Phi, psi and omega in degrees: 000126182274128181285138177274140178293149177300140179087354179284173179292342180276332180212105177243109182301135177245346177208160183219138174221158187224138176223141185220146172223182182289338185258337182199164174232149181234132176242121182251128175242129184242139173224112184062237179262005182257144180228136172242130179249130174257120180251126181213160180269138180283189177061041170089354180296140183266347185284143177206164178229149178254127178241113179263134179242139177286168182298337180293334182291334183251005184248133176248128176273127186244126177263098180254106184271007168098015179234139174078189184269098175259349179303321182294325175295316178301314181297321179294319179298314180292324178300328180273003173094020182245154175267165185234134170244125181275142175287123175253325182224170177299329179296327178298327177292313185293336182259003182290144173275326173210140188231130175243130178239098179271083182288126181228141176113219183257141185301313183297317179297319179298311182294326177300315181295314181298319179293317180298326181270003178068030185258350185298311183291326177296318177298314181299318180294314181301316183288318180293339176277004176058048177259156187303116183221137173229115175261144181235127177060253177297337176294338169276315186297327183291345179289341184275177187292318181195169175231147178266004177291130183058041185084169183285122181234131182288142172258205181282337178075021179285323183243132178296139177136161180244136175271116186233165183285146171304145179274111181262007184294338180261019177093002179294132179282127180229129014290161170278104184237127173135189185265115183235162183270153179251149167253102188263132177283148181297138180073034184279359176077253187291349179259006179305137173076011179239012183295341180248028178236161177273144171230162189263126177245148169205098184196157178249344183239149182206161173257151182245149180291146178210174178296333182284331183244009187301327182289344178270333191286121178255341174200156175232167178221148180257120171213098193079278172242175176286138173229168183280118179266335177200156175230156178194133174204122184065235181265000184261124180225154174203147182229141176281331179279176182252100179297328181288351178242012184251028175060212181299326180296315179294320177297327177297319178297313179297319181297320180292326176289318184283330181229066187297336184256005182293139179261004184240033179289137176276118181273141177298151177294158182297141179225178181224035182295140179223341182201189179295130183270153169284137185264142173245119188246134175263127181252135179240109173281118187243134175203168175277142174270188185291345178266359179090004179274144177277122184227159170272132183224173178194149179205180177270127183048042172074008173274108190255013180260145179292145178273065181229176180296323180286334178055043183280159174295131181296125183249111181252008176137176178270134188300317182293317180296315181295318179300318178297322179292319180293327175298315179294328182283348177108014176300138181278336175208159174238130180241125176258127174246113182277094185273355168289317170084330187041053192298335179274340183202079183305322182283358171279357183277059182299322178302322181291322176297321177294322177302314179297317182296314182290320181298316185291350178290330185228002180247111187250050167229167184299143178240130176243144177226139177223157179122113174078017181270100183193169171290143177201162177237129184281182185295340180267005179085008180275132184269138176234132179274155176299329178297320179292322178296313179298320181301323179294321177294317179299315181295338181271355175128356179283143174263330179222151173246144180250126182248134182246266186304317183299326178290327177297312180298319179296320180293319178301316180294320179296317179291330180287319187256336185073013184245132172268108183283336185078002185260346181290157180301320180301312182291318182297311183292320179297321182294320184275318187256355183091147184293341179293346181267000186240119174252137173252125180267120180252125184240085181261162170246146179281131177239113184282142177218162181277332183215145177296346178277357182285343182226162179276354182261160181295126178244164180221152173292138184249145182296318180251115182300161179286181185297336179249024178082011180298135184259356181232162176207150166243161187246106182279126180283151180234166175227174178054052176066033177083004185276341185227123176279149181236155180278060179206140180270161180298322179298311181296321180295316181300315179297321182291314183290330174298317179295329182277350175122008176294142179257350183198151178240128171262109189257106178264172171213110185301325181296329184265345188301125177077003184274334179069020182255007179112163178289158175280091185299321181299315179294312184295321177296317180301313185281318182292337175276344185271334186242163179251013175255157182298146178240131176259120178281133182219159175081116169112350182296133178222353181206161182298328181296335180292330179288315179293326179297315183292326178284330180284323189260350181225175177264021179301139179271337183209159176229136186242144175216161182226285188303319182294333175281315182299318183274004178061028177284323179224104180292148179301319181297325177295323177296314180298315181297320179295315181297320177299316181298327181274003174092014179267144176281124175225159175282129180256000000 
């Protein structure tokens, strides 16, 4: 093959990039989908070599079957310097040089789509030919014989074993959500050097190691019992965790798959992970101010206006910038609460969708968004389902959606009738995307009583008596941003939404919000002991000691704060350092 001179009609460079180390330097010139690399020695050496790469070397074929947040995988791939080709037909799978399948959602829904599009056999053929493949989450599970999610559904049958639900009968919280440690086998390839670091999991079903699949297992993770965290044989790899949501460690895994022979891989720093970590979450309340700008705000009991003559909306920063800073500071998750709500037209909230899109380009930890996720009809009479609203958020970069008022109404109806209609937003989204994608936000107020027999709702003894010496309280749930009380308690609501398909509870307390005096331990203990799904403690944090207190005294899986982070009163890193000092496992 005759090389074309630079600047000729056959190769006209359109971009240039440079990489250097102590032993060599690389100059990359790109034209369209073609790349030429010049490798030369520094310090005056005249020798150099030309390495031409075909367009396949820089292109990753991505199988996006249309469910969940795949944008973050796309962003991670592009962040690492690769282009993406989307699978349109089964032939695209068979002709791929490297294939990534980020399966998100429910196993049955995924297999239905693959079968309908005629891609199942192409996938099986590609993998059995030992061609470069990386499956993520469901992309690992489909390699097994079947899954029991939504009844027994067949997978590709490449690896012996059944994907089954975690056993929660012994009090294990399911879904398994959070940053957990891996036990990596020696010579695991793309997982080298991360066995002592945390990676991010979010799933309710898993495969377990056995004598039949032992040759495939490259790492395991302990949650209750050991389960398969990754598999690998030859060029075929798959991980149960989400590398695109596991920060620098996850990017390292993706980089090793995409560039297996690279000598300039950045290795993660040394860690000491041993088990599931407690999560520290940064929450950003986002709304438009009086000038129409989208800002992060915060207030006491949801009053977000300054106590000044102008009475302006409190502006604590730009949401994308703050989210990026919290990612760098070590936040384990970022939660956006859209308190403007666009209650008449949620999908008109284009600025919030843009916030998610821009944030997910450089923030590689989980993103949750809440506000306005429900069925609605616009002014023109056009109907939109909550499933469609959630899908738009997922496509824009959200990993989980948080449902508030709509979940309260659904729970009330369920408790009244005892019937799961399957029509509520909570049930619809959980069925299609899996319960791990659905958070229910509970916003109660404390109501003091003299005796637990005074109300029909579950009450608890409280550490600090009420204004008239009352020793008990029940927690009345509210809707519409705390403005309207409902005839349902937090305990009853938590139990109901768990039954309807919630995968996680964000537990607020209006009385504590913005006070900085600590979380409502009585409330959090009541709810975290009542359900078998993870509970996020929210409202009231004002010092690092409040985080260790809530983890020590309750079964909360995570703790969330907003104002103290925004105002830089308590840095996220200080919280992590304090928790480590107190003996809690955290992601470093």
